[in-house]
DRENPA-3360 file (N, C-alpha, C; in nm, 2 decimals, always signed):
BEGIN
1 = XXXXXXXX = +0.77/-1.90/+0.81/+0.62/-1.88/+0.80/+0.57/-2.03/+0.74 ~ +0.47/-2.06/+0.77/+0.39/-2.21/+0.73/+0.29/-2.20/+0.74 ~ +0.22/-2.29/+0.63/+0.09/-2.33/+0.64/+0.08/-2.44/+0.76 ~ -0.07/-2.50/+0.80/-0.07/-2.59/+0.91/-0.02/-2.72/+0.89 ~ +0.02/-2.80/+0.71/+0.11/-2.89/+0.75/+0.26/-2.86/+0.70 ~ +0.31/-2.72/+0.72/+0.43/-2.67/+0.71/+0.45/-2.69/+0.55 ~ +0.40/-2.68/+0.44/+0.43/-2.70/+0.33/+0.40/-2.52/+0.27 ~ +0.45/-2.54/+0.16/+0.40/-2.36/+0.06/+0.42/-2.46/-0.07;
9 = XXXXXXXX = +0.25/-2.38/-0.13/+0.26/-2.40/-0.26/+0.21/-2.29/-0.37 ~ +0.20/-2.16/-0.26/+0.17/-2.04/-0.34/+0.12/-1.93/-0.24 ~ +0.13/-1.81/-0.30/+0.08/-1.70/-0.21/-0.03/-1.64/-0.33 ~ -0.13/-1.58/-0.23/-0.22/-1.45/-0.31/-0.23/-1.34/-0.23 ~ -0.23/-1.25/-0.30/-0.23/-1.11/-0.27/-0.35/-1.04/-0.29 ~ -0.45/-1.02/-0.20/-0.61/-0.97/-0.23/-0.59/-0.80/-0.21 ~ -0.66/-0.71/-0.29/-0.70/-0.58/-0.27/-0.83/-0.63/-0.21 ~ -0.87/-0.55/-0.06/-1.00/-0.54/-0.03/-1.06/-0.42/-0.07;
17 = XXXXXXXX = -1.17/-0.42/-0.14/-1.28/-0.36/-0.21/-1.38/-0.33/-0.05 ~ -1.42/-0.19/-0.09/-1.53/-0.10/+0.00/-1.67/-0.19/+0.03 ~ -1.66/-0.29/-0.08/-1.76/-0.39/-0.07/-1.77/-0.50/-0.03 ~ -1.65/-0.51/+0.05/-1.58/-0.64/+0.10/-1.57/-0.72/+0.02 ~ -1.56/-0.70/-0.14/-1.52/-0.79/-0.24/-1.34/-0.83/-0.24 ~ -1.29/-0.92/-0.25/-1.12/-0.93/-0.24/-1.11/-1.02/-0.40 ~ -1.01/-0.89/-0.45/-0.94/-0.89/-0.60/-0.82/-0.97/-0.55 ~ -0.76/-1.10/-0.60/-0.61/-1.13/-0.55/-0.55/-1.16/-0.67;
25 = XXXXXXXX = -0.47/-1.18/-0.71/-0.35/-1.19/-0.78/-0.26/-1.35/-0.69 ~ -0.25/-1.47/-0.75/-0.20/-1.59/-0.70/-0.08/-1.61/-0.81 ~ +0.03/-1.70/-0.72/+0.11/-1.76/-0.78/+0.11/-1.89/-0.71 ~ +0.15/-2.00/-0.81/+0.12/-2.12/-0.77/+0.28/-2.19/-0.77 ~ +0.37/-2.25/-0.68/+0.44/-2.30/-0.73/+0.46/-2.42/-0.83 ~ +0.37/-2.48/-0.83/+0.33/-2.59/-0.94/+0.34/-2.54/-1.05 ~ +0.35/-2.47/-1.10/+0.39/-2.41/-1.24/+0.56/-2.34/-1.22 ~ +0.63/-2.40/-1.31/+0.77/-2.37/-1.31/+0.75/-2.25/-1.40;
33 = XXXXXXXX = +0.68/-2.19/-1.46/+0.70/-2.11/-1.58/+0.68/-1.95/-1.49 ~ +0.58/-1.98/-1.35/+0.59/-1.87/-1.30/+0.49/-1.74/-1.30 ~ +0.36/-1.80/-1.38/+0.26/-1.68/-1.42/+0.21/-1.66/-1.29 ~ +0.13/-1.51/-1.26/+0.02/-1.50/-1.18/-0.10/-1.53/-1.23 ~ -0.19/-1.56/-1.14/-0.34/-1.57/-1.20/-0.42/-1.49/-1.08 ~ -0.56/-1.47/-1.16/-0.66/-1.39/-1.09/-0.76/-1.47/-1.03 ~ -0.81/-1.40/-0.90/-0.89/-1.46/-0.80/-1.00/-1.34/-0.81 ~ -1.11/-1.38/-0.77/-1.22/-1.32/-0.71/-1.30/-1.38/-0.61;
41 = XXXXXXXX = -1.31/-1.29/-0.48/-1.40/-1.37/-0.37/-1.49/-1.25/-0.35 ~ -1.68/-1.29/-0.38/-1.71/-1.22/-0.31/-1.77/-1.25/-0.21 ~ -1.76/-1.15/-0.05/-1.86/-1.21/+0.06/-1.96/-1.23/+0.08 ~ -2.03/-1.37/+0.12/-2.19/-1.41/+0.13/-2.21/-1.32/+0.26 ~ -2.15/-1.34/+0.35/-2.20/-1.26/+0.49/-2.24/-1.11/+0.50 ~ -2.32/-1.06/+0.58/-2.39/-0.90/+0.58/-2.24/-0.86/+0.64 ~ -2.13/-0.88/+0.70/-2.02/-0.77/+0.72/-1.92/-0.74/+0.66 ~ -1.94/-0.65/+0.56/-1.81/-0.61/+0.43/-1.69/-0.53/+0.50;
49 = XXXXXXXX = -1.73/-0.49/+0.62/-1.62/-0.43/+0.65/-1.51/-0.53/+0.72 ~ -1.55/-0.65/+0.77/-1.48/-0.75/+0.85/-1.42/-0.84/+0.77 ~ -1.32/-0.93/+0.74/-1.27/-1.03/+0.66/-1.31/-1.14/+0.70 ~ -1.35/-1.19/+0.83/-1.41/-1.28/+0.86/-1.54/-1.33/+0.81 ~ -1.56/-1.42/+0.78/-1.67/-1.47/+0.73/-1.64/-1.60/+0.57 ~ -1.79/-1.55/+0.53/-1.80/-1.67/+0.40/-1.77/-1.62/+0.29 ~ -1.71/-1.68/+0.17/-1.73/-1.59/+0.03/-1.73/-1.68/-0.06 ~ -1.76/-1.70/-0.18/-1.79/-1.73/-0.31/-1.69/-1.67/-0.40;
57 = XXXXXXXX = -1.56/-1.79/-0.43/-1.48/-1.72/-0.52/-1.48/-1.81/-0.68 ~ -1.40/-1.76/-0.75/-1.35/-1.81/-0.89/-1.25/-1.75/-0.90 ~ -1.12/-1.85/-1.01/-1.06/-1.81/-1.04/-1.02/-1.89/-1.17 ~ -0.93/-1.83/-1.26/-0.87/-1.92/-1.40/-0.75/-1.98/-1.36 ~ -0.75/-2.12/-1.38/-0.62/-2.20/-1.37/-0.52/-2.18/-1.45 ~ -0.42/-2.28/-1.45/-0.31/-2.28/-1.56/-0.40/-2.31/-1.68 ~ -0.43/-2.41/-1.71/-0.51/-2.45/-1.80/-0.65/-2.35/-1.88 ~ -0.65/-2.24/-1.81/-0.74/-2.13/-1.83/-0.90/-2.18/-1.81;
65 = XXXXXXXX = -0.91/-2.26/-1.76/-1.06/-2.30/-1.69/-1.10/-2.24/-1.59 ~ -1.21/-2.18/-1.54/-1.27/-2.11/-1.46/-1.33/-2.23/-1.33 ~ -1.26/-2.18/-1.21/-1.27/-2.29/-1.11/-1.39/-2.20/-1.02 ~ -1.48/-2.24/-0.96/-1.57/-2.16/-0.87/-1.55/-2.24/-0.76 ~ -1.54/-2.19/-0.62/-1.53/-2.23/-0.47/-1.57/-2.17/-0.39 ~ -1.60/-2.21/-0.28/-1.63/-2.14/-0.15/-1.52/-2.12/-0.06 ~ -1.45/-2.01/+0.00/-1.38/-1.97/+0.10/-1.42/-1.93/+0.24 ~ -1.36/-1.96/+0.33/-1.39/-1.91/+0.47/-1.25/-1.88/+0.51;
73 = XXXXXXXX = -1.28/-1.71/+0.60/-1.17/-1.69/+0.68/-1.23/-1.65/+0.78 ~ -1.10/-1.68/+0.90/-1.17/-1.68/+1.02/-1.03/-1.60/+1.09 ~ -1.04/-1.53/+1.19/-0.92/-1.46/+1.24/-0.88/-1.57/+1.37 ~ -0.76/-1.55/+1.40/-0.69/-1.63/+1.52/-0.64/-1.52/+1.58 ~ -0.71/-1.46/+1.69/-0.68/-1.35/+1.76/-0.54/-1.33/+1.85 ~ -0.50/-1.41/+1.89/-0.38/-1.45/+1.98/-0.26/-1.37/+1.87 ~ -0.22/-1.39/+1.75/-0.12/-1.34/+1.69/-0.15/-1.28/+1.55 ~ -0.28/-1.24/+1.54/-0.33/-1.12/+1.42/-0.36/-1.22/+1.26;
81 = XXXXXXXX = -0.31/-1.32/+1.27/-0.33/-1.40/+1.17/-0.47/-1.44/+1.15 ~ -0.49/-1.50/+1.03/-0.63/-1.55/+0.97/-0.61/-1.71/+0.91 ~ -0.70/-1.75/+0.98/-0.74/-1.90/+0.89/-0.79/-1.90/+0.79 ~ -0.75/-1.95/+0.69/-0.82/-1.94/+0.54/-0.82/-2.07/+0.47 ~ -0.95/-2.14/+0.46/-1.01/-2.21/+0.37/-1.11/-2.22/+0.24 ~ -1.07/-2.31/+0.16/-1.12/-2.29/+0.04/-1.17/-2.45/-0.01 ~ -1.31/-2.44/-0.05/-1.33/-2.55/-0.10/-1.43/-2.57/-0.22 ~ -1.36/-2.69/-0.32/-1.40/-2.69/-0.44/-1.48/-2.82/-0.47;
89 = XXXXXXXX = -1.65/-2.80/-0.51/-1.71/-2.92/-0.52/-1.71/-2.99/-0.38 ~ -1.73/-2.94/-0.30/-1.75/-2.96/-0.17/-1.63/-3.03/-0.09 ~ -1.50/-3.02/-0.16/-1.36/-3.06/-0.08/-1.29/-2.97/-0.08 ~ -1.23/-2.98/+0.04/-1.11/-2.89/+0.09/-1.00/-2.89/-0.04 ~ -1.00/-2.77/-0.09/-0.90/-2.78/-0.19/-0.75/-2.69/-0.15 ~ -0.77/-2.57/-0.07/-0.62/-2.50/-0.01/-0.67/-2.50/+0.11 ~ -0.56/-2.48/+0.20/-0.55/-2.44/+0.36/-0.46/-2.30/+0.34 ~ -0.47/-2.23/+0.45/-0.36/-2.13/+0.42/-0.39/-2.02/+0.58;
97 = XXXXXXXX = -0.26/-1.93/+0.56/-0.28/-1.88/+0.68/-0.28/-1.74/+0.61 ~ -0.33/-1.63/+0.66/-0.37/-1.50/+0.60/-0.32/-1.37/+0.68 ~ -0.26/-1.29/+0.64/-0.21/-1.17/+0.70/-0.27/-1.04/+0.66 ~ -0.30/-0.96/+0.74/-0.37/-0.78/+0.69/-0.26/-0.73/+0.67 ~ -0.23/-0.68/+0.60/-0.13/-0.62/+0.53/-0.14/-0.46/+0.58 ~ -0.25/-0.41/+0.55/-0.30/-0.30/+0.57/-0.44/-0.25/+0.56 ~ -0.54/-0.16/+0.58/-0.65/-0.20/+0.55/-0.71/-0.21/+0.43 ~ -0.64/-0.23/+0.32/-0.71/-0.27/+0.19/-0.60/-0.41/+0.12;
105 = XXXXXXXX = -0.52/-0.41/+0.20/-0.43/-0.53/+0.15/-0.44/-0.67/+0.24 ~ -0.47/-0.80/+0.16/-0.47/-0.93/+0.25/-0.40/-1.02/+0.16 ~ -0.30/-1.08/+0.23/-0.24/-1.20/+0.16/-0.24/-1.33/+0.23 ~ -0.22/-1.43/+0.15/-0.26/-1.58/+0.22/-0.14/-1.67/+0.14 ~ -0.07/-1.71/+0.23/+0.03/-1.82/+0.23/-0.04/-1.94/+0.25 ~ -0.05/-2.02/+0.10/-0.12/-2.13/+0.14/-0.03/-2.28/+0.08 ~ -0.13/-2.39/+0.09/-0.09/-2.50/+0.05/-0.22/-2.59/+0.05 ~ -0.23/-2.72/-0.05/-0.30/-2.80/-0.01/-0.31/-2.89/+0.07;
113 = XX = -0.43/-2.94/+0.16/-0.42/-3.04/+0.29/-0.39/-3.21/+0.23 ~ -0.30/-3.22/+0.33/-0.25/-3.38/+0.32/-0.34/-3.44/+0.41;
% end
């Protein structure tokens, strides 16, 4: 399993709620202490039952700062995976490959763009 630039920096596991909101826990390999952090992503588009679309998201980083971003999820139909891109302050912050685990779990293997 590899992200588009063949790297690995972390993983996010989201619970998909009925309203389309994603509540995730993420682990970043850059922190050797290995804590998990929380992220919330709320869908901007009007398709709550479909993962594809645009989201506004917030997470708390390792320094306890709240970070706001925008995320896009788009399905790659040939293999059932999803492209995931997140921007912070209009700059691409991470890219990843997403996998739908069942009807209410979505996981993303991510890295920062090179």
